[in-house]
C-alpha positions in Angstrom: 0.0 0.0 0.0 1.4 3.4 -0.9 2.1 5.9 1.8 -0.3 8.8 1.7 1.7 11.2 3.8 2.3 14.6 2.2 5.9 15.3 3.3 8.4 16.1 0.6 10.6 13.2 -0.3 13.5 15.6 -0.3 13.3 16.1 3.5 16.8 15.0 4.7 15.8 13.3 8.0 12.2 12.2 7.3 11.1 8.8 8.7 8.6 8.5 5.9 8.9 4.9 4.6 8.1 3.2 1.3 4.6 2.4 2.7 2.4 3.7 5.5 3.1 0.5 7.5 6.9 1.1 7.3 6.4 4.8 8.3 4.3 3.5 11.3 7.1 1.1 12.3 9.7 3.9 12.1 7.6 6.2 14.3 7.2 3.4 16.9 11.0 2.9 16.7 11.4 6.6 17.6 9.0 6.4 20.5 10.8 3.3 21.8 14.3 5.0 21.5 13.1 8.2 23.1 11.6 6.6 26.3 8.9 9.3 26.5 8.0 11.8 23.8 5.2 14.1 22.9 3.4 14.3 19.5 5.0 17.7 18.8 8.5 16.3 19.3 7.6 13.2 17.3 6.6 15.4 14.4 9.8 17.5 14.7 12.2 14.6 15.0 10.6 12.5 12.3 10.0 15.3 9.8 6.4 14.2 9.4 3.4 16.5 9.6 1.5 16.7 12.9 -1.6 15.3 11.1 0.4 12.2 10.0 1.8 11.8 13.5 -1.7 12.2 15.1 -3.0 9.4 12.8 -0.1 7.0 13.6 -0.3 7.7 17.3 -4.0 7.0 17.3 -3.4 3.6 15.6 -0.6 2.7 18.0 -2.6 3.6 21.1 -5.6 1.6 19.8 -3.3 -1.4 19.2 -1.9 -1.2 22.7 1.7 -0.9 21.5 2.1 2.5 23.2 0.4 4.2 26.2 0.2 7.7 27.5 2.8 8.4 30.2 1.9 11.7 31.9 2.6 15.3 30.7 5.5 17.3 29.6 6.2 20.8 31.0 4.1 23.5 29.5 5.7 26.0 27.2 2.9 28.5 27.5 -0.2 26.5 26.4 -1.7 23.1 27.2 0.8 20.6 28.6 1.7 18.0 25.9 0.8 14.4 26.6 3.8 12.1 26.7 3.8 8.7 24.9 5.9 5.6 25.6 6.2 2.0 24.6 3.8 -0.3 26.5 5.9 -2.8 28.4 2.8 -4.9 29.2 4.9 -7.5 31.1 6.4 -8.8 27.8 9.9 -10.0 27.4 12.4 -11.4 24.9 15.3 -13.7 25.4 18.6 -13.5 23.5 21.3 -16.1 23.2 24.8 -16.1 21.7 26.3 -19.4 20.6 30.1 -19.3 20.3 32.7 -22.0 20.5 34.2 -20.8 23.8 31.2 -19.4 25.7 27.5 -18.7 25.4 25.4 -15.8 26.9 21.7 -15.7 27.7 20.0 -12.3 28.3 16.4 -11.4 29.3 15.2 -8.1 27.9 12.1 -5.9 28.3 10.1 -4.7 25.2 12.3 -1.6 24.9 15.4 -3.7 24.5 16.8 -2.9 27.9 18.7 -5.8 29.5 17.1 -7.1 32.7 19.3 -10.1 33.5 22.0 -12.3 32.0 23.9 -15.5 32.6 27.1 -16.8 31.0 27.2 -20.4 30.0 29.5 -22.9 28.4 30.2 -22.6 24.7 29.5 -25.2 22.1 33.0 -26.6 22.2 33.1 -29.9 20.3 30.0 -31.4 22.0 27.2 -32.9 19.8 24.6 -30.3 18.9 21.9 -32.3 20.8 23.9 -32.1 24.1 24.7 -28.4 23.6 21.1 -27.4 22.9 19.8 -29.5 25.9 22.2 -27.6 28.1 21.3 -24.1 26.7 17.6 -24.8 27.0 18.2 -25.6 30.6 20.1 -22.3 31.0 17.3 -20.4 29.5 14.8 -22.1 31.8 17.0 -21.3 34.8 17.2 -17.6 33.9 13.4 -17.2 33.5 12.8 -19.1 36.7 15.3 -17.0 38.6 13.7 -13.8 37.3 10.1 -15.0 37.9 9.2 -14.7 34.2 6.5 -17.0 32.9 7.1 -18.6 29.5 3.8 -17.1 28.2 5.1 -13.6 28.8 8.1 -14.2 26.5 7.6 -13.0 22.9 10.4 -15.3 21.6 14.0 -16.4 21.6 16.7 -14.8 19.4 19.8 -16.8 18.6 23.0 -15.1 17.5 25.5 -17.5 15.9 28.3 -17.3 13.4 28.1 -18.9 9.9 26.3 -18.5 6.6 22.7 -18.8 5.9 21.6 -21.3 3.2 24.6 -23.5 4.0 26.2 -24.8 0.7 27.2 -28.4 1.2 30.8 -29.2 0.1 32.6 -26.0 1.1 36.0 -26.4 2.8 34.8 -25.5 6.3 36.4 -25.8 9.7 34.9 -29.1 11.1 35.4 -27.9 14.7 32.4 -25.5 14.3 31.0 -24.5 11.0 30.7 -27.9 9.4 28.6 -29.0 12.4 26.5 -26.0 13.1 25.9 -24.2 9.8 23.5 -26.9 8.5 21.9 -27.7 11.8 18.3 -26.7 12.5 19.0 -24.7 15.6 15.7 -22.8 15.4 13.5 -25.9 15.3 15.5 -27.7 17.9 15.5 -24.9 20.5 11.9 -24.0 19.9 11.0 -27.7 20.7 13.1 -27.7 23.8 12.1 -24.2 25.2 8.5 -23.8 23.9 9.6 -20.4 22.6 9.3 -19.1 19.0 12.9 -19.0 17.9 14.7 -16.9 15.3 18.4 -17.5 14.3 20.4 -14.6 13.1 24.0 -13.9 12.2 25.9 -12.6 15.3 27.2 -9.5 13.5 23.7 -8.5 12.5 22.5 -9.0 16.0 25.3 -6.8 17.4 24.4 -4.1 14.9 20.7 -4.2 15.7 21.4 -4.2 19.4 23.5 -1.1 19.0 20.8 0.6 17.0 18.2 -0.2 19.7 20.1 1.0 22.7 21.4 4.3 21.3 19.3 7.2 22.5 20.0 9.0 19.2 20.6 6.1 16.9 22.4 6.5 13.5 20.2 5.1 10.8 23.1 4.2 8.6 26.2 2.6 10.1 28.2 -0.7 10.3 29.0 -2.8 13.3 32.1 -5.0 12.9 31.8 -8.0 15.2 34.9 -10.1 16.1 34.7 -13.4 17.9 35.7 -16.7 16.4 36.0 -14.8 13.1 35.3 -11.3 11.7 31.9 -10.2 10.3 29.9 -7.0 9.9 26.3 -6.0 10.4 25.2 -3.3 8.0 22.3 -1.0 9.1 20.7 1.0 6.3 17.9 3.3 7.2 17.4 1.6 10.5 17.2 -1.9 9.2 19.7 -4.7 8.6 20.9 -5.1 5.0 21.3 -8.8 4.3 22.0 -9.1 0.6 20.7 -11.6 -1.9 21.2 -14.8 0.2 21.1 -13.2 3.7 24.9 -13.2 4.0 25.9 -9.6 3.5 28.8 -8.4 5.8 31.2 -11.3 5.6 34.2 -9.0 5.7 36.3 -11.7 7.2 36.7 -13.0 3.7 37.8 -9.7 2.1 41.3 -10.3 0.7 43.9 -8.6 3.0 47.1 -10.3 1.7 47.0 -11.3 -1.9 48.3 -14.9 -2.3 48.4 -15.2 1.5 47.6 -18.1 3.8 44.8 -20.5 2.8 41.6 -19.6 4.5 38.9 -22.3 5.4 36.6 -20.7 2.8 39.1 -21.7 0.0 40.5 -18.3 -0.7 44.0 -17.1 0.2 44.8 -14.1 2.4 41.4 -13.4 3.8 41.1 -10.9 6.6 40.4 -13.7 9.1 43.8 -15.3 8.3 45.6 -12.2 9.5 43.4 -10.2 11.9 41.1 -12.6 13.8 41.7 -13.8 17.3 42.6 -17.2 15.9 45.2 -15.7 13.6 46.8 -13.8 16.4 46.9 -16.9 18.6 48.5 -18.9 15.8 51.3 -16.3 15.4 52.0 -16.3 19.1 51.9 -20.1 19.5 54.3 -20.6 16.5 56.9 -18.3 18.1 58.8 -20.0 20.9 59.9 -16.7 22.5 56.3 -15.4 22.6 55.0 -18.7 24.0 57.4 -18.3 26.9 56.6 -14.6 27.3 52.9 -15.3 28.0 53.3 -18.7 29.6 51.6 -21.0 27.1 52.5 -24.0 25.0 51.3 -25.5 21.8 48.6 -27.4 23.6 47.1 -24.5 25.5 43.4 -23.9 24.5 42.9 -21.1 22.0 40.6 -19.1 24.3 43.2 -19.2 27.1 46.0 -18.1 24.7 44.0 -15.2 23.5 43.1 -14.2 27.0 46.8 -14.0 27.9 47.6 -12.1 24.7 45.0 -9.5 25.5 46.1 -9.1 29.2 47.7 -5.9 30.2 51.1 -7.3 30.8 51.3 -9.2 27.5 50.2 -6.2 25.5 53.2 -4.3 26.8 55.6 -7.1 25.5 57.2 -5.8 22.3 56.7 -9.1 20.4 53.1 -9.5 21.4 52.4 -5.8 20.8 53.8 -6.2 17.3 51.5 -9.1 16.5 48.5 -7.1 17.7 49.5 -4.0 15.8 50.1 -5.9 12.5 46.7 -7.5 12.9 45.1 -4.1 13.7 46.7 -2.6 10.6 45.1 -5.2 8.3 41.8 -4.6 10.1 42.1 -0.9 9.7 42.6 -1.2 5.9 39.4 -3.2 5.7 37.5 -0.6 7.7 38.7 2.2 5.4 37.5 0.2 2.4 34.1 -0.3 4.0 33.7 3.4 4.9 34.7 4.4 1.3 32.4 1.8 -0.3 29.3 2.5 1.8 29.8 6.2 2.5 29.6 5.8 6.3 30.2 8.2 9.1 30.0 5.6 12.0 31.8 2.3 12.5 31.1 0.4 15.8 33.5 -2.4 17.0 31.8 -5.1 19.0 32.3 -8.7 20.2 34.5 -10.7 22.6 37.4 -10.6 20.1 38.0 -7.0 21.0 38.2 -7.7 24.7 41.5 -6.3 26.0 42.7 -5.3 22.5 39.8 -3.0 21.4 41.7 0.2 22.0 44.5 -1.0 19.7 42.2 -1.9 16.9 40.1 1.3 17.5 43.1 3.6 17.3 44.4 1.9 14.1 41.0 2.1 12.4 40.4 5.7 13.3 43.8 6.8 12.2 43.4 5.0 8.9 40.1 6.5 8.0 41.3 10.0 9.2 44.4 9.8 7.0 43.4 7.8 3.9 39.7 7.5 3.8 38.2 9.1 0.7 35.1 10.1 2.6 37.1 12.1 5.2 37.0 15.1 2.9 33.2 15.0 2.9 32.2 14.4 6.5 33.7 13.3 9.8 34.0 9.5 10.4 33.8 8.0 13.9 35.1 4.6 14.9 34.1 3.6 18.4 33.6 0.6 20.7 30.1 -0.7 21.2 28.1 1.2 23.8 26.7 -2.0 25.4 29.9 -4.0 25.9 31.6 -6.9 24.2 28.6 -9.2 24.6 26.4 -7.0 22.5 25.2 -9.9 20.2 23.2 -11.5 22.9 21.2 -8.3 23.5 21.0 -7.8 19.8 19.5 -11.3 19.4 16.7 -10.3 21.8 16.1 -7.1 19.8 15.7 -9.2 16.6 12.7 -10.8 18.3 11.4 -7.5 19.5 11.8 -5.8 16.1 9.9 -8.7 14.5 7.1 -8.2 17.0 6.9 -4.5 17.3 8.3 -3.1 14.0 8.2 -5.9 11.4 8.3 -3.5 8.5 11.7 -2.3 9.5 13.3 -5.7 8.8 13.5 -7.7 5.6 12.4 -11.3 6.0 15.1 -13.7 7.0 16.2 -16.3 4.5 
Protein backbone atom coordinates (compact mmCIF):
# COMPACT_ATOMS: atom_id res chain seq x y z
CA UNK A 1 0.00 0.00 0.00
CA UNK A 2 1.37 3.42 -0.94
CA UNK A 3 2.11 5.90 1.84
CA UNK A 4 -0.32 8.82 1.69
CA UNK A 5 1.74 11.21 3.83
CA UNK A 6 2.33 14.58 2.17
CA UNK A 7 5.92 15.26 3.26
CA UNK A 8 8.45 16.12 0.60
CA UNK A 9 10.62 13.17 -0.31
CA UNK A 10 13.54 15.60 -0.29
CA UNK A 11 13.33 16.13 3.48
CA UNK A 12 16.76 14.97 4.66
CA UNK A 13 15.76 13.34 7.95
CA UNK A 14 12.22 12.18 7.29
CA UNK A 15 11.11 8.83 8.66
CA UNK A 16 8.57 8.47 5.86
CA UNK A 17 8.94 4.92 4.58
CA UNK A 18 8.07 3.21 1.35
CA UNK A 19 4.64 2.39 2.73
CA UNK A 20 2.37 3.66 5.49
CA UNK A 21 3.14 0.47 7.46
CA UNK A 22 6.89 1.14 7.27
CA UNK A 23 6.37 4.76 8.35
CA UNK A 24 4.31 3.54 11.30
CA UNK A 25 7.10 1.14 12.31
CA UNK A 26 9.69 3.92 12.06
CA UNK A 27 7.62 6.19 14.32
CA UNK A 28 7.21 3.37 16.85
CA UNK A 29 10.98 2.90 16.73
CA UNK A 30 11.41 6.59 17.56
CA UNK A 31 8.99 6.39 20.50
CA UNK A 32 10.82 3.34 21.81
CA UNK A 33 14.25 4.96 21.49
CA UNK A 34 13.06 8.20 23.12
CA UNK A 35 11.65 6.61 26.26
CA UNK A 36 8.94 9.28 26.53
CA UNK A 37 8.03 11.79 23.83
CA UNK A 38 5.20 14.14 22.87
CA UNK A 39 3.39 14.28 19.55
CA UNK A 40 4.97 17.65 18.80
CA UNK A 41 8.49 16.30 19.32
CA UNK A 42 7.61 13.22 17.27
CA UNK A 43 6.63 15.43 14.35
CA UNK A 44 9.76 17.54 14.71
CA UNK A 45 12.21 14.64 14.97
CA UNK A 46 10.57 12.48 12.31
CA UNK A 47 10.05 15.33 9.81
CA UNK A 48 6.45 14.19 9.37
CA UNK A 49 3.40 16.47 9.59
CA UNK A 50 1.50 16.73 12.86
CA UNK A 51 -1.56 15.33 11.06
CA UNK A 52 0.41 12.23 10.03
CA UNK A 53 1.81 11.78 13.55
CA UNK A 54 -1.65 12.18 15.07
CA UNK A 55 -3.02 9.45 12.82
CA UNK A 56 -0.14 7.04 13.55
CA UNK A 57 -0.27 7.68 17.31
CA UNK A 58 -4.01 7.00 17.32
CA UNK A 59 -3.39 3.63 15.63
CA UNK A 60 -0.56 2.72 18.01
CA UNK A 61 -2.64 3.61 21.07
CA UNK A 62 -5.57 1.55 19.78
CA UNK A 63 -3.29 -1.45 19.19
CA UNK A 64 -1.90 -1.23 22.71
CA UNK A 65 1.70 -0.91 21.51
CA UNK A 66 2.08 2.50 23.18
CA UNK A 67 0.44 4.19 26.17
CA UNK A 68 0.15 7.70 27.54
CA UNK A 69 2.79 8.45 30.17
CA UNK A 70 1.89 11.74 31.86
CA UNK A 71 2.56 15.26 30.67
CA UNK A 72 5.54 17.32 29.58
CA UNK A 73 6.23 20.78 31.01
CA UNK A 74 4.05 23.50 29.54
CA UNK A 75 5.70 25.99 27.17
CA UNK A 76 2.86 28.46 27.50
CA UNK A 77 -0.16 26.48 26.43
CA UNK A 78 -1.71 23.12 27.18
CA UNK A 79 0.76 20.62 28.62
CA UNK A 80 1.72 18.05 25.92
CA UNK A 81 0.82 14.40 26.55
CA UNK A 82 3.84 12.10 26.68
CA UNK A 83 3.84 8.72 24.94
CA UNK A 84 5.95 5.62 25.62
CA UNK A 85 6.20 2.00 24.58
CA UNK A 86 3.78 -0.26 26.47
CA UNK A 87 5.88 -2.76 28.38
CA UNK A 88 2.82 -4.85 29.23
CA UNK A 89 4.88 -7.48 31.06
CA UNK A 90 6.39 -8.77 27.81
CA UNK A 91 9.94 -10.03 27.42
CA UNK A 92 12.40 -11.38 24.87
CA UNK A 93 15.34 -13.74 25.36
CA UNK A 94 18.62 -13.46 23.48
CA UNK A 95 21.30 -16.15 23.17
CA UNK A 96 24.79 -16.14 21.72
CA UNK A 97 26.30 -19.43 20.60
CA UNK A 98 30.06 -19.35 20.34
CA UNK A 99 32.73 -22.01 20.49
CA UNK A 100 34.19 -20.80 23.79
CA UNK A 101 31.17 -19.43 25.67
CA UNK A 102 27.47 -18.66 25.44
CA UNK A 103 25.44 -15.81 26.91
CA UNK A 104 21.71 -15.67 27.68
CA UNK A 105 19.99 -12.32 28.30
CA UNK A 106 16.45 -11.38 29.29
CA UNK A 107 15.16 -8.08 27.90
CA UNK A 108 12.12 -5.89 28.26
CA UNK A 109 10.14 -4.67 25.20
CA UNK A 110 12.32 -1.56 24.93
CA UNK A 111 15.42 -3.71 24.47
CA UNK A 112 16.82 -2.94 27.92
CA UNK A 113 18.70 -5.83 29.50
CA UNK A 114 17.09 -7.09 32.68
CA UNK A 115 19.28 -10.09 33.49
CA UNK A 116 21.96 -12.32 32.01
CA UNK A 117 23.91 -15.48 32.59
CA UNK A 118 27.12 -16.76 31.02
CA UNK A 119 27.16 -20.42 30.04
CA UNK A 120 29.51 -22.94 28.44
CA UNK A 121 30.17 -22.62 24.72
CA UNK A 122 29.45 -25.19 22.05
CA UNK A 123 32.95 -26.63 22.19
CA UNK A 124 33.12 -29.94 20.35
CA UNK A 125 30.02 -31.44 21.98
CA UNK A 126 27.25 -32.87 19.81
CA UNK A 127 24.56 -30.28 18.95
CA UNK A 128 21.90 -32.26 20.80
CA UNK A 129 23.86 -32.05 24.06
CA UNK A 130 24.68 -28.37 23.60
CA UNK A 131 21.05 -27.41 22.94
CA UNK A 132 19.81 -29.48 25.89
CA UNK A 133 22.24 -27.58 28.09
CA UNK A 134 21.34 -24.15 26.68
CA UNK A 135 17.61 -24.82 26.95
CA UNK A 136 18.21 -25.59 30.62
CA UNK A 137 20.15 -22.34 31.03
CA UNK A 138 17.28 -20.37 29.47
CA UNK A 139 14.78 -22.06 31.76
CA UNK A 140 16.96 -21.34 34.80
CA UNK A 141 17.20 -17.63 33.90
CA UNK A 142 13.43 -17.24 33.46
CA UNK A 143 12.76 -19.10 36.70
CA UNK A 144 15.30 -17.00 38.59
CA UNK A 145 13.70 -13.77 37.31
CA UNK A 146 10.15 -14.98 37.90
CA UNK A 147 9.18 -14.71 34.22
CA UNK A 148 6.47 -17.02 32.92
CA UNK A 149 7.06 -18.56 29.51
CA UNK A 150 3.76 -17.14 28.24
CA UNK A 151 5.09 -13.60 28.78
CA UNK A 152 8.12 -14.18 26.51
CA UNK A 153 7.62 -13.03 22.92
CA UNK A 154 10.37 -15.26 21.61
CA UNK A 155 14.00 -16.36 21.61
CA UNK A 156 16.65 -14.83 19.35
CA UNK A 157 19.83 -16.80 18.65
CA UNK A 158 23.04 -15.12 17.51
CA UNK A 159 25.51 -17.46 15.87
CA UNK A 160 28.34 -17.33 13.37
CA UNK A 161 28.11 -18.87 9.94
CA UNK A 162 26.32 -18.51 6.64
CA UNK A 163 22.65 -18.83 5.93
CA UNK A 164 21.59 -21.26 3.22
CA UNK A 165 24.57 -23.51 3.96
CA UNK A 166 26.18 -24.76 0.71
CA UNK A 167 27.23 -28.35 1.15
CA UNK A 168 30.75 -29.23 0.15
CA UNK A 169 32.56 -26.04 1.14
CA UNK A 170 35.95 -26.42 2.78
CA UNK A 171 34.82 -25.50 6.29
CA UNK A 172 36.36 -25.82 9.73
CA UNK A 173 34.91 -29.06 11.08
CA UNK A 174 35.36 -27.86 14.66
CA UNK A 175 32.40 -25.49 14.33
CA UNK A 176 30.99 -24.50 10.97
CA UNK A 177 30.65 -27.94 9.43
CA UNK A 178 28.61 -29.03 12.45
CA UNK A 179 26.49 -25.96 13.14
CA UNK A 180 25.85 -24.20 9.82
CA UNK A 181 23.48 -26.86 8.45
CA UNK A 182 21.94 -27.67 11.83
CA UNK A 183 18.32 -26.65 12.48
CA UNK A 184 18.97 -24.67 15.64
CA UNK A 185 15.67 -22.77 15.45
CA UNK A 186 13.47 -25.86 15.34
CA UNK A 187 15.45 -27.75 17.95
CA UNK A 188 15.54 -24.89 20.46
CA UNK A 189 11.86 -24.04 19.85
CA UNK A 190 11.00 -27.65 20.67
CA UNK A 191 13.14 -27.66 23.82
CA UNK A 192 12.08 -24.25 25.19
CA UNK A 193 8.54 -23.81 23.90
CA UNK A 194 9.56 -20.36 22.57
CA UNK A 195 9.26 -19.08 19.01
CA UNK A 196 12.89 -18.97 17.88
CA UNK A 197 14.74 -16.86 15.29
CA UNK A 198 18.35 -17.50 14.33
CA UNK A 199 20.40 -14.57 13.07
CA UNK A 200 24.03 -13.88 12.23
CA UNK A 201 25.91 -12.62 15.29
CA UNK A 202 27.23 -9.50 13.54
CA UNK A 203 23.71 -8.53 12.47
CA UNK A 204 22.52 -9.03 16.04
CA UNK A 205 25.30 -6.81 17.36
CA UNK A 206 24.38 -4.07 14.87
CA UNK A 207 20.68 -4.19 15.67
CA UNK A 208 21.40 -4.21 19.40
CA UNK A 209 23.53 -1.10 18.99
CA UNK A 210 20.75 0.61 17.03
CA UNK A 211 18.15 -0.19 19.68
CA UNK A 212 20.08 0.97 22.74
CA UNK A 213 21.39 4.25 21.31
CA UNK A 214 19.31 7.24 22.50
CA UNK A 215 20.02 9.04 19.22
CA UNK A 216 20.64 6.10 16.88
CA UNK A 217 22.38 6.46 13.55
CA UNK A 218 20.17 5.13 10.77
CA UNK A 219 23.14 4.18 8.57
CA UNK A 220 26.23 2.58 10.12
CA UNK A 221 28.16 -0.66 10.34
CA UNK A 222 29.03 -2.82 13.34
CA UNK A 223 32.12 -4.96 12.94
CA UNK A 224 31.85 -8.03 15.17
CA UNK A 225 34.89 -10.08 16.10
CA UNK A 226 34.66 -13.39 17.92
CA UNK A 227 35.72 -16.70 16.38
CA UNK A 228 36.02 -14.78 13.10
CA UNK A 229 35.26 -11.30 11.74
CA UNK A 230 31.93 -10.16 10.32
CA UNK A 231 29.88 -7.01 9.91
CA UNK A 232 26.27 -6.02 10.45
CA UNK A 233 25.19 -3.32 8.02
CA UNK A 234 22.34 -1.01 9.06
CA UNK A 235 20.69 0.97 6.28
CA UNK A 236 17.87 3.34 7.21
CA UNK A 237 17.42 1.61 10.55
CA UNK A 238 17.16 -1.92 9.15
CA UNK A 239 19.70 -4.71 8.64
CA UNK A 240 20.88 -5.09 5.05
CA UNK A 241 21.25 -8.80 4.31
CA UNK A 242 22.02 -9.12 0.61
CA UNK A 243 20.67 -11.62 -1.91
CA UNK A 244 21.21 -14.75 0.19
CA UNK A 245 21.13 -13.19 3.67
CA UNK A 246 24.94 -13.23 3.99
CA UNK A 247 25.94 -9.59 3.53
CA UNK A 248 28.76 -8.40 5.76
CA UNK A 249 31.18 -11.35 5.57
CA UNK A 250 34.15 -8.99 5.67
CA UNK A 251 36.35 -11.68 7.20
CA UNK A 252 36.71 -12.97 3.65
CA UNK A 253 37.84 -9.71 2.07
CA UNK A 254 41.34 -10.25 0.68
CA UNK A 255 43.86 -8.61 3.01
CA UNK A 256 47.06 -10.27 1.74
CA UNK A 257 47.00 -11.33 -1.94
CA UNK A 258 48.25 -14.90 -2.30
CA UNK A 259 48.43 -15.16 1.50
CA UNK A 260 47.60 -18.06 3.79
CA UNK A 261 44.84 -20.47 2.77
CA UNK A 262 41.56 -19.64 4.50
CA UNK A 263 38.94 -22.25 5.39
CA UNK A 264 36.64 -20.70 2.77
CA UNK A 265 39.06 -21.74 0.01
CA UNK A 266 40.51 -18.29 -0.75
CA UNK A 267 43.98 -17.08 0.16
CA UNK A 268 44.85 -14.13 2.37
CA UNK A 269 41.40 -13.41 3.82
CA UNK A 270 41.15 -10.87 6.64
CA UNK A 271 40.39 -13.71 9.08
CA UNK A 272 43.78 -15.28 8.33
CA UNK A 273 45.65 -12.17 9.53
CA UNK A 274 43.39 -10.19 11.91
CA UNK A 275 41.08 -12.59 13.78
CA UNK A 276 41.72 -13.83 17.33
CA UNK A 277 42.60 -17.23 15.88
CA UNK A 278 45.17 -15.66 13.56
CA UNK A 279 46.81 -13.77 16.42
CA UNK A 280 46.85 -16.89 18.58
CA UNK A 281 48.49 -18.90 15.77
CA UNK A 282 51.26 -16.32 15.36
CA UNK A 283 52.04 -16.28 19.07
CA UNK A 284 51.93 -20.06 19.49
CA UNK A 285 54.26 -20.55 16.51
CA UNK A 286 56.89 -18.27 18.10
CA UNK A 287 58.82 -20.02 20.94
CA UNK A 288 59.88 -16.69 22.48
CA UNK A 289 56.32 -15.38 22.60
CA UNK A 290 55.01 -18.67 24.02
CA UNK A 291 57.43 -18.32 26.90
CA UNK A 292 56.61 -14.63 27.33
CA UNK A 293 52.91 -15.27 27.98
CA UNK A 294 53.30 -18.70 29.62
CA UNK A 295 51.58 -20.99 27.11
CA UNK A 296 52.54 -23.99 25.03
CA UNK A 297 51.31 -25.52 21.78
CA UNK A 298 48.56 -27.43 23.62
CA UNK A 299 47.07 -24.47 25.52
CA UNK A 300 43.42 -23.92 24.50
CA UNK A 301 42.87 -21.11 22.00
CA UNK A 302 40.63 -19.11 24.33
CA UNK A 303 43.23 -19.15 27.10
CA UNK A 304 46.04 -18.11 24.72
CA UNK A 305 44.00 -15.16 23.46
CA UNK A 306 43.07 -14.16 27.01
CA UNK A 307 46.76 -14.01 27.88
CA UNK A 308 47.63 -12.14 24.68
CA UNK A 309 45.03 -9.51 25.55
CA UNK A 310 46.10 -9.14 29.18
CA UNK A 311 47.69 -5.87 30.16
CA UNK A 312 51.14 -7.31 30.83
CA UNK A 313 51.29 -9.20 27.52
CA UNK A 314 50.19 -6.20 25.50
CA UNK A 315 53.23 -4.32 26.81
CA UNK A 316 55.58 -7.07 25.55
CA UNK A 317 57.20 -5.81 22.33
CA UNK A 318 56.69 -9.05 20.41
CA UNK A 319 53.06 -9.48 21.42
CA UNK A 320 52.43 -5.81 20.75
CA UNK A 321 53.85 -6.21 17.26
CA UNK A 322 51.49 -9.13 16.54
CA UNK A 323 48.52 -7.07 17.69
CA UNK A 324 49.50 -3.97 15.75
CA UNK A 325 50.08 -5.87 12.50
CA UNK A 326 46.65 -7.50 12.86
CA UNK A 327 45.09 -4.13 13.69
CA UNK A 328 46.73 -2.63 10.59
CA UNK A 329 45.11 -5.19 8.30
CA UNK A 330 41.83 -4.64 10.10
CA UNK A 331 42.10 -0.86 9.69
CA UNK A 332 42.58 -1.22 5.93
CA UNK A 333 39.37 -3.23 5.71
CA UNK A 334 37.49 -0.58 7.73
CA UNK A 335 38.73 2.16 5.41
CA UNK A 336 37.51 0.18 2.40
CA UNK A 337 34.08 -0.27 4.00
CA UNK A 338 33.75 3.41 4.86
CA UNK A 339 34.66 4.43 1.32
CA UNK A 340 32.39 1.83 -0.31
CA UNK A 341 29.30 2.51 1.79
CA UNK A 342 29.85 6.24 2.52
CA UNK A 343 29.56 5.77 6.29
CA UNK A 344 30.20 8.18 9.14
CA UNK A 345 30.04 5.61 11.96
CA UNK A 346 31.75 2.26 12.52
CA UNK A 347 31.12 0.38 15.79
CA UNK A 348 33.46 -2.35 17.04
CA UNK A 349 31.78 -5.14 19.02
CA UNK A 350 32.32 -8.69 20.18
CA UNK A 351 34.52 -10.66 22.59
CA UNK A 352 37.39 -10.62 20.10
CA UNK A 353 38.00 -6.96 20.99
CA UNK A 354 38.18 -7.68 24.72
CA UNK A 355 41.49 -6.32 25.99
CA UNK A 356 42.68 -5.28 22.52
CA UNK A 357 39.81 -3.03 21.44
CA UNK A 358 41.71 0.22 21.96
CA UNK A 359 44.54 -0.96 19.70
CA UNK A 360 42.15 -1.87 16.88
CA UNK A 361 40.07 1.25 17.47
CA UNK A 362 43.05 3.57 17.26
CA UNK A 363 44.40 1.89 14.13
CA UNK A 364 41.04 2.08 12.36
CA UNK A 365 40.38 5.70 13.34
CA UNK A 366 43.85 6.79 12.24
CA UNK A 367 43.44 5.00 8.92
CA UNK A 368 40.07 6.53 8.01
CA UNK A 369 41.29 9.96 9.16
CA UNK A 370 44.40 9.80 7.00
CA UNK A 371 43.45 7.81 3.91
CA UNK A 372 39.68 7.50 3.82
CA UNK A 373 38.23 9.06 0.66
CA UNK A 374 35.11 10.12 2.58
CA UNK A 375 37.07 12.05 5.21
CA UNK A 376 37.02 15.11 2.93
CA UNK A 377 33.21 15.04 2.86
CA UNK A 378 32.25 14.38 6.49
CA UNK A 379 33.70 13.27 9.85
CA UNK A 380 34.04 9.53 10.38
CA UNK A 381 33.80 8.05 13.87
CA UNK A 382 35.06 4.63 14.90
CA UNK A 383 34.08 3.62 18.43
CA UNK A 384 33.60 0.62 20.67
CA UNK A 385 30.09 -0.74 21.20
CA UNK A 386 28.07 1.17 23.77
CA UNK A 387 26.73 -2.01 25.36
CA UNK A 388 29.94 -3.96 25.88
CA UNK A 389 31.61 -6.92 24.23
CA UNK A 390 28.59 -9.24 24.55
CA UNK A 391 26.37 -6.99 22.45
CA UNK A 392 25.25 -9.86 20.18
CA UNK A 393 23.19 -11.48 22.95
CA UNK A 394 21.23 -8.29 23.54
CA UNK A 395 20.96 -7.83 19.79
CA UNK A 396 19.50 -11.32 19.40
CA UNK A 397 16.69 -10.34 21.77
CA UNK A 398 16.07 -7.14 19.80
CA UNK A 399 15.72 -9.21 16.62
CA UNK A 400 12.70 -10.80 18.28
CA UNK A 401 11.38 -7.45 19.50
CA UNK A 402 11.78 -5.83 16.11
CA UNK A 403 9.89 -8.66 14.45
CA UNK A 404 7.07 -8.25 16.98
CA UNK A 405 6.93 -4.46 17.29
CA UNK A 406 8.27 -3.05 14.03
CA UNK A 407 8.19 -5.85 11.44
CA UNK A 408 8.28 -3.47 8.49
CA UNK A 409 11.75 -2.27 9.52
CA UNK A 410 13.27 -5.68 8.81
CA UNK A 411 13.53 -7.66 5.59
CA UNK A 412 12.43 -11.31 5.97
CA UNK A 413 15.15 -13.69 7.04
CA UNK A 414 16.17 -16.33 4.53
